[in-house]
Structures are given as C-alpha cells and as structure tokens.
N, C-alpha and C positions, 0 to 999 in steps of 0.2 A: 687240929681243928682242919673240920670236914666239910665236904661241899653242900650245901642245903640238897637235895637230891639224897645223898648220899645215907645225911642224917635219919631222913624221913625213912627212907629205905629200914633202915638201921633198928628204928622206932616202932617200923610197921612188923619187924622179926623178934623184937623181946614183948612190944604188948603185944600186939594178933591185932590181927581184922576191926573186933571185934574194938578191944581199948582205945583202939586209936582214931576210930567214929564216936568213941564217947568225948571222946577230950575236945575240945577249943582249941587249935593253931598259940593259944596264946599259955596256954599250960604246955604244948610240947616244947615251947623255947622253955620253957621254968626246965622242962625236964633234964632237955637236955644239955641250958646250964648246974 
C-alpha cells in the first residue's frame, strides 16, 4: 500500500502529465486498484 501522494507521483511518471490531466480522479483510482 502506498500513500496517496506517492501513488499520484507514480501515476504521473507512468502515465505522463498529459494523460494524468485527461483522466478523472475516479479513473486514476480505478487504475491504481
């Protein structure tokens, strides 16, 4: 389990800023799970 801030950074690195902006918070949560 990671902290929300850590997950956010990991998602940003993996997906990139552009995809991160595209995706909604709900989609990010779904991807993390």
